[in-house]
LUMFIRO-504376 format. One line per 4 residues: number of its first residue (from 1); their letters; for each residue x, y, z of N, C-alpha, C, O. Coordinates in steps of 0.1 Angstrom, whole numbers, plus 5000, padded with zeros to 4 digits. Layout:
N
NUM> A> X,Y,Z,X,Y,Z,X,Y,Z,X,Y,Z | ...
//
This chain:
310
1> MKFV> 9311,7887,3609,9312,7886,3623,9304,7877,3631,9294,7871,3627 | 9308,7875,3641,9300,7862,3649,9292,7868,3661,9298,7877,3668 | 9282,7866,3664,9275,7873,3673,9267,7863,3681,9261,7853,3675 | 9266,7865,3695,9256,7858,3704,9246,7867,3711,9248,7878,3717
5> VTGG> 9234,7862,3709,9221,7870,3716,9215,7862,3727,9208,7852,3726 | 9219,7867,3740,9211,7859,3749,9198,7863,3750,9194,7875,3748 | 9189,7852,3753,9174,7855,3755,9171,7858,3739,9164,7868,3737 | 9175,7850,3728,9172,7857,3716,9160,7851,3711,9156,7853,3699
9> AGFI> 9153,7842,3719,9140,7834,3715,9129,7844,3720,9117,7842,3718 | 9134,7853,3728,9123,7864,3733,9120,7874,3722,9124,7874,3710 | 9111,7881,3729,9103,7894,3719,9114,7900,3714,9117,7897,3703 | 9121,7908,3721,9133,7917,3714,9143,7908,3708,9147,7911,3696
13> GSNL> 9149,7899,3714,9159,7891,3711,9157,7885,3696,9165,7885,3686 | 9145,7880,3695,9139,7874,3684,9143,7883,3670,9150,7880,3661 | 9135,7895,3673,9137,7904,3662,9152,7908,3659,9156,7910,3647 | 9160,7911,3670,9173,7914,3667,9180,7903,3660,9186,7905,3649
17> SEEL> 9178,7890,3666,9185,7880,3660,9182,7877,3644,9190,7871,3636 | 9169,7882,3641,9165,7880,3625,9173,7890,3618,9178,7887,3607 | 9175,7901,3622,9181,7912,3616,9198,7910,3614,9204,7914,3605 | 9203,7903,3626,9218,7901,3626,9222,7892,3618,9233,7892,3612
21> SKGG> 9214,7883,3617,9215,7870,3607,9217,7872,3593,9223,7864,3586 | 9212,7885,3589,9216,7888,3576,9228,7893,3570,9230,7895,3558 | 9235,7897,3579,9250,7900,3578,9260,7895,3586,9271,7900,3586 | 9258,7883,3595,9266,7877,3603,9260,7862,3607,9250,7857,3603
25> EVTI> 9271,7857,3618,9268,7844,3622,9263,7845,3637,9270,7851,3646 | 9251,7840,3637,9244,7844,3649,9242,7829,3656,9240,7819,3651 | 9244,7833,3673,9240,7820,3681,9234,7825,3688,9236,7837,3690 | 9221,7817,3694,9210,7823,3704,9211,7812,3714,9211,7800,3712
29> IDNL> 9212,7819,3727,9213,7809,3738,9199,7814,3744,9196,7826,3744 | 9191,7805,3749,9179,7808,3756,9173,7797,3763,9173,7785,3758 | 9168,7798,3775,9162,7787,3783,9149,7784,3782,9143,7774,3786 | 9141,7795,3775,9127,7796,3769,9118,7798,3783,9106,7794,3782
33> STGK> 9121,7802,3792,9115,7804,3802,9104,7816,3800,9093,7816,3805 | 9107,7824,3793,9100,7835,3787,9097,7837,3772,9086,7841,3767 | 9109,7833,3764,9110,7832,3750,9103,7820,3746,9101,7811,3753 | 9101,7821,3732,9093,7810,3726,9100,7805,3713,9104,7814,3705
37> IDNI> 9103,7792,3711,9108,7786,3699,9101,7794,3686,9107,7798,3677 | 9089,7793,3688,9083,7797,3678,9087,7811,3669,9084,7813,3657 | 9093,7819,3676,9098,7833,3673,9110,7831,3665,9114,7841,3659 | 9116,7819,3664,9128,7820,3657,9127,7806,3648,9137,7802,3642
41> QELI> 9118,7799,3648,9116,7787,3642,9120,7785,3627,9126,7776,3622 | 9115,7795,3622,9120,7799,3605,9134,7802,3603,9140,7796,3594 | 9139,7810,3612,9153,7811,3610,9162,7798,3614,9173,7796,3609 | 9158,7790,3622,9164,7778,3624,9160,7771,3614,9170,7768,3609
45> DNDV> 9150,7767,3608,9147,7759,3595,9155,7761,3583,9159,7753,3575 | 9160,7778,3582,9166,7782,3572,9178,7781,3576,9185,7787,3568 | 9184,7777,3585,9199,7775,3587,9206,7790,3589,9218,7791,3589 | 9199,7799,3592,9205,7812,3594,9210,7815,3609,9216,7825,3610
49> LTFV> 9208,7808,3617,9214,7807,3631,9213,7797,3638,9204,7789,3635 | 9221,7794,3650,9221,7785,3660,9214,7785,3671,9214,7795,3678 | 9206,7774,3675,9200,7779,3687,9206,7768,3697,9209,7756,3694 | 9209,7775,3711,9215,7766,3721,9204,7766,3733,9201,7777,3737
53> GGTI> 9199,7756,3739,9189,7758,3746,9197,7755,3762,9203,7745,3765 | 9196,7767,3769,9206,7767,3781,9203,7781,3786,9196,7789,3780 | 9211,7783,3799,9206,7795,3810,9219,7802,3809,9230,7797,3807 | 9217,7814,3812,9230,7823,3814,9237,7823,3829,9247,7829,3833
57> TNLD> 9230,7815,3835,9233,7810,3850,9245,7799,3851,9250,7794,3861 | 9247,7796,3836,9258,7784,3835,9267,7790,3831,9267,7793,3819 | 9279,7793,3838,9291,7801,3834,9298,7792,3826,9303,7798,3817 | 9299,7782,3826,9308,7771,3818,9303,7770,3804,9310,7767,3795
61> LLKE> 9290,7771,3802,9282,7768,3788,9283,7782,3783,9281,7782,3771 | 9283,7795,3788,9285,7808,3782,9299,7808,3775,9301,7813,3764 | 9310,7801,3784,9324,7801,3780,9326,7794,3767,9333,7798,3758 | 9318,7785,3767,9319,7776,3754,9313,7782,3742,9318,7781,3731
65> IFEG> 9302,7788,3745,9295,7797,3734,9301,7808,3730,9299,7812,3719 | 9308,7814,3740,9314,7829,3735,9327,7828,3729,9332,7838,3724 | 9333,7817,3728,9347,7815,3722,9345,7819,3705,9338,7814,3697 | 9354,7829,3705,9357,7834,3690,9345,7843,3683,9344,7845,3671
69> VDCI> 9336,7850,3697,9327,7856,3693,9332,7871,3691,9343,7874,3697 | 9325,7881,3683,9330,7893,3685,9320,7903,3694,9324,7913,3701 | 9307,7900,3692,9301,7910,3700,9286,7901,3707,9279,7893,3700 | 9284,7903,3720,9274,7898,3728,9262,7909,3729,9264,7921,3733
73> FHQA> 9249,7903,3724,9239,7912,3727,9231,7904,3739,9224,7894,3738 | 9233,7911,3751,9226,7904,3762,9213,7910,3766,9211,7920,3772 | 9202,7900,3760,9189,7907,3762,9183,7896,3771,9171,7899,3775 | 9188,7886,3775,9181,7877,3786,9180,7882,3799,9190,7885,3806
77> AIPS> 9165,7883,3804,9163,7887,3818,9149,7880,3820,9142,7875,3811 | 9146,7881,3833,9130,7880,3837,9127,7894,3835,9134,7902,3841 | 9118,7897,3828,9112,7915,3822,9104,7918,3828,9098,7928,3823 | 9098,7914,3839,9085,7918,3846,9088,7926,3858,9095,7921,3866
81> VQRS> 9083,7939,3860,9081,7946,3871,9072,7938,3881,9075,7937,3893 | 9062,7933,3877,9053,7927,3887,9058,7914,3890,9055,7910,3901 | 9065,7905,3881,9070,7893,3884,9080,7895,3895,9080,7887,3904 | 9089,7905,3895,9101,7907,3903,9095,7911,3917,9100,7906,3927
85> VENP> 9084,7919,3917,9078,7922,3933,9072,7909,3940,9071,7908,3952 | 9068,7898,3928,9064,7884,3934,9078,7875,3939,9079,7867,3948 | 9084,7878,3931,9096,7869,3933,9110,7874,3931,9116,7871,3921 | 9113,7881,3940,9126,7890,3939,9138,7881,3938,9147,7887,3932
89> MATN> 9141,7870,3942,9149,7862,3941,9152,7854,3929,9164,7853,3926 | 9143,7850,3922,9143,7847,3910,9148,7858,3896,9154,7854,3887 | 9142,7871,3899,9147,7883,3891,9165,7883,3895,9174,7885,3887 | 9167,7882,3906,9180,7885,3912,9189,7874,3903,9199,7878,3897
93> EANV> 9185,7862,3905,9193,7850,3901,9194,7853,3883,9204,7850,3878 | 9184,7858,3876,9185,7857,3861,9192,7870,3858,9201,7870,3851 | 9188,7879,3863,9193,7895,3858,9204,7902,3865,9210,7911,3860 | 9206,7896,3878,9223,7899,3881,9233,7889,3881,9244,7892,3876
97> KGTL> 9231,7876,3886,9240,7865,3886,9241,7860,3869,9251,7855,3865 | 9231,7862,3863,9230,7861,3849,9242,7869,3840,9251,7865,3834 | 9238,7883,3843,9246,7894,3837,9260,7893,3842,9269,7896,3834 | 9264,7890,3853,9278,7891,3858,9284,7879,3850,9295,7880,3844
101> NVLI> 9278,7867,3850,9283,7855,3843,9285,7861,3828,9297,7861,3824 | 9276,7865,3820,9278,7871,3807,9290,7879,3806,9298,7877,3797 | 9293,7888,3815,9305,7895,3814,9319,7889,3820,9330,7894,3817 | 9318,7880,3827,9329,7872,3831,9333,7864,3817,9344,7864,3813
105> AAKD> 9322,7856,3811,9326,7849,3801,9331,7857,3790,9341,7852,3784 | 9327,7869,3784,9331,7879,3774,9344,7881,3778,9353,7878,3770 | 9347,7885,3791,9361,7888,3791,9374,7876,3790,9385,7877,3785 | 9367,7865,3797,9377,7855,3795,9381,7851,3782,9392,7847,3780
109> CGVK> 9367,7852,3771,9369,7845,3757,9375,7857,3749,9378,7854,3738 | 9376,7871,3754,9382,7879,3745,9371,7885,3736,9374,7888,3725 | 9358,7886,3740,9347,7892,3733,9350,7907,3731,9356,7912,3741 | 9348,7914,3720,9352,7929,3718,9342,7937,3726,9346,7946,3733
113> KVIY> 9332,7934,3725,9319,7943,3733,9310,7937,3734,9307,7928,3726 | 9300,7941,3746,9290,7936,3750,9277,7947,3750,9278,7957,3757 | 9266,7946,3744,9255,7953,3745,9247,7949,3754,9243,7938,3753 | 9243,7955,3765,9233,7952,3777,9221,7960,3775,9220,7972,3775
117> ASSS> 9210,7950,3774,9196,7955,3777,9194,7960,3790,9194,7953,3800 | 9193,7971,3792,9188,7979,3805,9174,7984,3805,9166,7978,3797 | 9169,7993,3814,9156,7996,3813,9155,8009,3820,9161,8013,3830 | 9142,8017,3813,9138,8031,3819,9134,8031,3834,9133,8041,3841
121> SVYG> 9132,8017,3839,9127,8017,3851,9137,8019,3865,9133,8020,3877 | 9149,8020,3859,9161,8024,3868,9156,8040,3873,9158,8042,3885 | 9152,8049,3866,9147,8062,3868,9139,8061,3880,9142,8069,3888 | 9129,8052,3881,9119,8053,3892,9110,8063,3890,9108,8066,3878
125> DTPK> 9103,8070,3900,9095,8080,3900,9100,8094,3901,9093,8103,3905 | 9112,8095,3896,9116,8109,3899,9108,8120,3889,9104,8118,3877 | 9107,8130,3896,9095,8139,3889,9099,8147,3876,9091,8152,3868 | 9114,8148,3875,9118,8156,3866,9117,8148,3852,9119,8136,3852
129> LPKV> 9112,8155,3838,9110,8150,3827,9118,8159,3819,9120,8171,3823 | 9122,8155,3806,9126,8141,3803,9135,8135,3814,9139,8142,3823 | 9139,8122,3812,9148,8115,3816,9160,8113,3811,9161,8105,3802 | 9171,8121,3815,9185,8122,3811,9196,8110,3819,9195,8107,3831
133> EGMK> 9205,8106,3810,9211,8096,3815,9220,8099,3826,9226,8089,3831 | 9222,8113,3831,9231,8118,3842,9222,8119,3855,9226,8123,3865 | 9210,8114,3854,9200,8119,3867,9203,8106,3876,9206,8095,3872 | 9200,8108,3886,9205,8100,3898,9191,8090,3898,9179,8094,3898
137> PNPL> 9196,8076,3897,9186,8064,3895,9178,8064,3909,9182,8069,3920 | 9167,8058,3906,9156,8056,3918,9148,8046,3917,9135,8048,3916 | 9153,8034,3916,9146,8021,3913,9134,8018,3925,9136,8020,3937 | 9122,8014,3920,9111,8011,3929,9109,7998,3929,9101,7994,3938
141> SPYA> 9115,7989,3921,9112,7975,3922,9125,7965,3921,9136,7968,3919 | 9120,7953,3925,9135,7945,3924,9141,7943,3910,9153,7941,3909 | 9130,7944,3899,9136,7944,3885,9143,7958,3881,9150,7958,3871 | 9140,7967,3887,9148,7980,3882,9159,7979,3890,9169,7985,3885
145> VSKL> 9161,7974,3901,9175,7971,3909,9183,7963,3903,9195,7964,3902 | 9177,7954,3898,9184,7943,3891,9191,7948,3875,9201,7942,3870 | 9184,7957,3870,9186,7963,3856,9198,7973,3861,9208,7973,3853 | 9198,7980,3872,9204,7992,3876,9220,7983,3879,9231,7985,3873
149> TGEY> 9219,7974,3890,9230,7964,3891,9237,7960,3877,9249,7963,3875 | 9230,7953,3867,9237,7952,3856,9244,7963,3849,9254,7960,3843 | 9241,7972,3849,9248,7986,3846,9260,7988,3852,9270,7990,3846 | 9260,7988,3866,9271,7989,3874,9282,7981,3869,9293,7984,3865
153> YCKA> 9277,7966,3870,9287,7957,3865,9294,7958,3853,9306,7955,3852 | 9287,7965,3840,9290,7967,3828,9300,7979,3831,9311,7979,3825 | 9298,7987,3837,9306,8001,3838,9321,7993,3847,9332,7995,3842 | 9320,7989,3856,9332,7981,3863,9340,7973,3853,9351,7976,3852
157> FFRA> 9334,7963,3846,9342,7954,3836,9350,7962,3828,9361,7959,3826 | 9344,7974,3822,9351,7985,3812,9362,7989,3819,9373,7989,3814 | 9360,7995,3832,9372,8001,3840,9383,7990,3846,9396,7992,3845 | 9377,7979,3851,9388,7970,3854,9394,7961,3847,9404,7954,3851
161> YRLK> 9388,7959,3833,9394,7947,3823,9393,7954,3808,9397,7948,3799 | 9388,7968,3807,9386,7974,3794,9378,7966,3783,9380,7967,3770 | 9369,7957,3789,9356,7953,3782,9349,7962,3777,9342,7968,3785 | 9347,7966,3763,9337,7976,3761,9324,7972,3764,9321,7960,3762
165> TVCL> 9316,7979,3769,9300,7976,3772,9293,7991,3767,9297,8003,3767 | 9282,7984,3764,9272,7996,3760,9257,7990,3768,9252,7979,3768 | 9254,8002,3776,9239,7999,3781,9229,8005,3775,9230,8017,3773 | 9219,8000,3772,9208,8005,3765,9194,8005,3773,9188,7995,3775
169> RYFN> 9190,8018,3779,9180,8021,3785,9166,8023,3780,9161,8034,3778 | 9159,8009,3776,9149,8007,3769,9136,8012,3775,9133,8009,3787 | 9128,8020,3769,9116,8024,3772,9103,8020,3767,9099,8024,3756 | 9098,8012,3774,9084,8005,3770,9085,8002,3757,9081,8011,3749
173> VYGP> 9091,7990,3749,9092,7983,3739,9079,7976,3734,9073,7968,3741 | 9075,7978,3722,9063,7970,3716,9065,7966,3703,9075,7971,3697 | 9057,7958,3698,9057,7955,3684,9055,7939,3682,9052,7931,3690 | 9058,7937,3670,9055,7921,3666,9063,7911,3676,9073,7914,3682
177> KQDP> 9058,7898,3676,9061,7888,3685,9062,7889,3702,9068,7881,3709 | 9055,7903,3706,9054,7904,3721,9042,7896,3724,9031,7897,3719 | 9045,7889,3735,9035,7878,3737,9026,7882,3746,9030,7886,3758 | 9008,7883,3742,8999,7890,3751,8992,7881,3760,8982,7884,3766
181> TSNY> 8997,7868,3760,8992,7859,3771,8996,7857,3783,8989,7852,3792 | 9007,7862,3784,9014,7860,3798,9008,7869,3808,9003,7880,3806 | 9008,7862,3819,9003,7873,3831,9010,7885,3835,9006,7893,3843 | 9022,7887,3828,9032,7898,3829,9033,7905,3817,9044,7911,3815
185> AAVI> 9022,7905,3807,9020,7910,3796,9024,7925,3793,9021,7933,3803 | 9029,7930,3785,9031,7945,3787,9015,7950,3780,9008,7943,3773 | 9013,7964,3782,9001,7969,3780,8996,7969,3766,8984,7968,3764 | 9006,7971,3753,8999,7971,3741,8995,7959,3734,8987,7959,3725
189> PRFI> 9002,7948,3739,8998,7935,3734,8983,7933,3739,8974,7930,3733 | 8984,7936,3752,8971,7931,3761,8957,7941,3753,8946,7938,3749 | 8963,7953,3752,8950,7959,3744,8946,7957,3732,8935,7957,3728 | 8958,7954,3724,8955,7951,3709,8947,7936,3707,8938,7934,3698
193> TRAL> 8950,7929,3715,8944,7915,3714,8930,7915,3720,8921,7909,3714 | 8927,7923,3731,8914,7924,3735,8905,7934,3726,8893,7934,3726 | 8912,7941,3721,8903,7951,3711,8899,7944,3697,8889,7947,3691 | 8906,7935,3692,8904,7926,3682,8895,7917,3685,8889,7913,3675
197> KNKP> 8890,7912,3698,8879,7902,3701,8869,7915,3707,8861,7909,3715 | 8867,7927,3706,8858,7936,3710,8856,7937,3725,8845,7940,3730 | 8868,7934,3731,8865,7934,3747,8875,7946,3751,8885,7949,3745 | 8870,7952,3764,8873,7964,3766,8891,7966,3771,8896,7956,3778
201> PVIF> 8896,7973,3770,8909,7973,3779,8910,7974,3791,8901,7981,3796 | 8918,7968,3797,8919,7970,3816,8931,7977,3818,8943,7973,3814 | 8927,7988,3825,8936,7999,3828,8941,7997,3843,8933,7998,3852 | 8952,7996,3845,8957,7998,3858,8957,8011,3864,8966,8019,3859
205> GDGK> 8950,8016,3874,8952,8029,3879,8941,8038,3871,8932,8035,3864 | 8945,8048,3873,8935,8059,3866,8936,8063,3851,8929,8070,3845 | 8946,8055,3847,8951,8056,3832,8955,8070,3829,8958,8073,3818 | 8957,8079,3837,8966,8090,3833,8979,8092,3833,8986,8102,3831
209> QTRD> 8985,8079,3837,9000,8077,3838,9005,8078,3825,8997,8073,3816 | 9016,8083,3821,9022,8085,3809,9035,8074,3804,9043,8070,3813 | 9036,8071,3794,9046,8062,3788,9054,8069,3776,9048,8077,3769 | 9065,8065,3774,9071,8068,3760,9075,8056,3756,9085,8050,3762
213> FTFV> 9066,8049,3745,9067,8037,3740,9077,8038,3726,9079,8047,3718 | 9083,8024,3726,9093,8027,3716,9090,8013,3706,9086,8002,3711 | 9092,8014,3693,9090,8004,3684,9101,7993,3683,9112,7997,3680 | 9098,7982,3685,9110,7971,3685,9120,7973,3673,9132,7970,3675
217> IDVV> 9116,7976,3661,9126,7977,3651,9137,7993,3652,9148,7995,3647 | 9131,8000,3659,9139,8010,3666,9152,8005,3676,9164,8008,3675 | 9146,7996,3685,9155,7991,3695,9166,7983,3688,9178,7984,3691 | 9161,7976,3679,9169,7966,3669,9181,7975,3664,9193,7973,3665
221> KANI> 9174,7988,3658,9186,7994,3650,9195,8001,3662,9208,8001,3660 | 9188,8006,3672,9200,8011,3684,9212,8000,3689,9223,8004,3691 | 9206,7985,3690,9216,7978,3691,9227,7977,3679,9239,7974,3682 | 9224,7978,3670,9233,7977,3656,9242,7987,3658,9254,7984,3657
225> LAME> 9236,8001,3659,9245,8011,3661,9256,8012,3671,9267,8017,3669 | 9249,8005,3684,9259,8005,3695,9270,7996,3693,9281,7996,3698 | 9266,7985,3683,9277,7976,3681,9287,7979,3671,9297,7971,3671 | 9284,7989,3663,9292,7994,3651,9300,8004,3657,9312,8003,3655
229> GDVE> 9296,8012,3663,9302,8027,3668,9311,8023,3679,9310,8012,3686 | 9321,8032,3680,9333,8030,3689,9329,8036,3701,9335,8046,3704 | 9319,8033,3710,9313,8042,3721,9312,8031,3732,9313,8019,3729 | 9310,8037,3745,9308,8030,3757,9299,8037,3765,9297,8049,3762
233> GIFN> 9293,8032,3774,9285,8041,3784,9270,8037,3782,9267,8026,3776 | 9260,8045,3787,9245,8043,3788,9237,8054,3780,9240,8066,3780 | 9228,8050,3774,9221,8056,3765,9206,8053,3765,9203,8041,3766 | 9196,8063,3764,9182,8060,3764,9179,8057,3750,9185,8061,3740
237> ISCG> 9169,8049,3750,9165,8046,3737,9151,8045,3737,9145,8038,3745 | 9144,8052,3729,9128,8055,3730,9124,8061,3716,9131,8062,3706 | 9112,8066,3717,9106,8073,3707,9109,8090,3708,9111,8098,3699 | 9108,8092,3723,9112,8107,3727,9097,8113,3727,9094,8125,3725
241> QRIS> 9088,8105,3730,9075,8112,3731,9064,8106,3740,9063,8094,3737 | 9057,8109,3747,9047,8103,3759,9034,8102,3753,9029,8108,3743 | 9028,8095,3759,9012,8095,3758,9008,8088,3769,9014,8078,3774 | 8994,8092,3775,8987,8087,3788,8980,8075,3782,8976,8075,3770
245> INEL> 8979,8063,3791,8974,8050,3792,8959,8052,3783,8956,8045,3773 | 8952,8062,3789,8940,8064,3784,8937,8068,3769,8927,8066,3762 | 8947,8074,3767,8948,8078,3751,8954,8070,3744,8953,8071,3732 | 8964,8059,3748,8969,8050,3741,8957,8037,3737,8956,8030,3726
249> ADKI> 8950,8036,3746,8938,8028,3749,8928,8031,3736,8923,8023,3729 | 8926,8045,3736,8919,8053,3725,8923,8047,3708,8917,8042,3699 | 8938,8052,3709,8942,8051,3696,8940,8035,3692,8935,8032,3681 | 8944,8026,3699,8943,8012,3697,8932,8008,3692,8931,8002,3681
253> TKIA> 8922,8010,3699,8908,8007,3697,8905,8014,3683,8901,8006,3674 | 8907,8025,3679,8904,8031,3665,8913,8024,3654,8908,8024,3642 | 8925,8019,3656,8934,8015,3646,8928,8000,3643,8928,7996,3632 | 8925,7992,3655,8917,7982,3655,8907,7977,3646,8905,7966,3641
257> ATGA> 8899,7989,3644,8887,7993,3636,8876,7981,3638,8870,7977,3628 | 8875,7977,3652,8862,7970,3655,8849,7976,3653,8839,7969,3651 | 8850,7989,3652,8835,7995,3650,8827,7997,3664,8818,8005,3664 | 8830,7989,3673,8822,7990,3684,8829,8000,3697,8841,8002,3699
261> KIEA> 8820,8005,3703,8822,8015,3714,8827,8008,3725,8818,8001,3730 | 8840,8007,3731,8845,8000,3742,8848,8008,3752,8855,8018,3750 | 8844,8005,3764,8846,8014,3774,8855,8007,3782,8852,7996,3786 | 8869,8014,3788,8878,8006,3795,8874,8003,3809,8867,8011,3815
265> IYDK> 8879,7991,3813,8878,7989,3828,8891,7992,3836,8902,7989,3832 | 8889,7997,3846,8899,8006,3855,8899,7994,3868,8889,7990,3874 | 8914,7990,3871,8916,7981,3881,8926,7988,3890,8931,7998,3885 | 8929,7984,3902,8938,7993,3912,8954,7992,3906,8958,7982,3899
269> SRPG> 8961,8003,3910,8974,8004,3906,8983,7993,3909,8980,7986,3918 | 8995,7991,3902,9004,7980,3904,9017,7983,3915,9024,7993,3912 | 9019,7978,3922,9032,7982,3928,9042,7981,3921,9042,7972,3913 | 9054,7992,3922,9064,7993,3913,9061,8001,3903,9071,8007,3898
273> DVRH> 9050,8003,3898,9049,8010,3885,9050,8026,3889,9047,8031,3900 | 9056,8034,3876,9059,8046,3878,9048,8055,3871,9040,8051,3863 | 9049,8067,3875,9035,8075,3873,9039,8081,3859,9030,8081,3851 | 9051,8087,3857,9052,8091,3841,9067,8090,3837,9077,8092,3844
277> SLSD> 9068,8087,3823,9081,8084,3818,9082,8092,3807,9072,8094,3800 | 9092,8097,3803,9098,8104,3789,9112,8105,3789,9120,8109,3798 | 9116,8101,3778,9131,8100,3775,9136,8111,3766,9131,8114,3756 | 9149,8116,3772,9160,8124,3763,9169,8115,3755,9178,8108,3761
281> ISLA> 9167,8115,3741,9174,8106,3735,9187,8115,3727,9194,8111,3717 | 9187,8126,3732,9198,8135,3724,9213,8128,3726,9222,8131,3718 | 9215,8121,3736,9230,8116,3739,9231,8105,3729,9241,8103,3724 | 9219,8097,3725,9219,8086,3715,9220,8091,3704,9227,8085,3696
285> RDKL> 9214,8102,3701,9215,8107,3687,9229,8113,3684,9234,8114,3673 | 9234,8117,3695,9250,8124,3693,9261,8114,3690,9269,8114,3681 | 9259,8104,3700,9271,8096,3701,9268,8080,3693,9277,8072,3689 | 9255,8078,3691,9252,8066,3687,9249,8068,3668,9252,8060,3659
289> GYDP> 9245,8079,3666,9235,8083,3654,9219,8077,3653,9213,8074,3642 | 9214,8076,3667,9205,8068,3670,9191,8077,3665,9191,8087,3673 | 9182,8077,3657,9172,8087,3655,9160,8075,3651,9162,8066,3643 | 9148,8076,3660,9138,8063,3657,9132,8068,3645,9132,8079,3642
293> DYSL> 9126,8055,3636,9123,8058,3622,9104,8057,3625,9097,8061,3616 | 9101,8051,3634,9088,8050,3638,9078,8060,3649,9081,8061,3660 | 9069,8066,3645,9062,8072,3652,9055,8062,3660,9057,8050,3659 | 9045,8067,3670,9037,8058,3677,9028,8052,3670,9025,8040,3670
297> EKGL> 9022,8063,3662,9010,8057,3652,9013,8048,3642,9007,8038,3641 | 9024,8050,3635,9031,8039,3625,9035,8028,3632,9034,8017,3626 | 9039,8028,3644,9044,8012,3650,9032,8007,3654,9030,7995,3653 | 9022,8014,3659,9011,8006,3663,9002,8001,3651,8997,7990,3652
301> EETV> 9001,8007,3640,8994,8003,3629,9002,7988,3623,8995,7979,3618 | 9014,7987,3624,9022,7978,3621,9018,7966,3629,9012,7956,3624 | 9022,7968,3645,9018,7959,3654,9005,7952,3651,9004,7939,3652 | 8994,7961,3649,8978,7955,3653,8980,7948,3639,8980,7936,3642
305> RWYQ> 8983,7949,3625,8985,7942,3613,8991,7930,3617,8985,7919,3614 | 9004,7928,3626,9007,7915,3629,8999,7907,3637,8999,7895,3635 | 8991,7912,3648,8985,7905,3657,8972,7899,3649,8968,7888,3651 | 8967,7908,3638,8956,7903,3629,8959,7891,3622,8951,7881,3621
309> KN> 8972,7893,3616,8975,7878,3611,8980,7868,3618,8980,7857,3612 | 8986,7870,3630,8992,7859,3637,8981,7853,3649,8985,7844,3657
//
């Protein structure tokens, strides 16, 4: 089979591309605005995939790349809530216009299915836990709005053109290849890299907010299951358990085994951040056959080892 991974040089996209390349012909399109060529350099050197430097806002380029392709894994996006608050126009351009371009090109080229990377942020701060797919969305940031808009476009293209689409709502993905140096870096790589240097974790807010963290290999698994199954629709993808940020900082400090007593530094809360997040994954279990292989502890141990080596 032939696959295209948009944003394939990014954190999730590169892990997904590596797995797909074991059984298919993979082309990556990425403008490297947030992705890194180092994430896929070994795959390029070994001729197991093709890299195209370009942007999903270029519809003509997408149509050229998508010709004869079986499935599109649409991972490309500006992925930060904070960045979307600072620059909503750029987020809209990449996440909304870019997604519409992907769907138009897929339709015009006869692609069989598009797997879309959505986000748990579409639920917002609705108090009910766990989050289920049928809940009314309540996006709190331009990023969340952009991801929800992408879902609506996916649904519309299925209804109007019978283009099969699957939307996977990721919950706080972490793991190898996640960039800890970005101003918009996720909490786990920031905590790990600081712990390995005996530096205290910086926590925004009081640290009592909770998250449902998902190891990247489970996300890769969910994407492949969505591609292989005869399904369409929206599915939560997570570990199905939550932990407070304070507890997370403690766990990472212990796993990193620095031997030092490190007290966290607390900073003000960030706009657009939700208070609590927990996913119900029963629909993904039932329809996709998805079941996470990694507990938080197992995933953190593997992630810490990767950062120690890299």
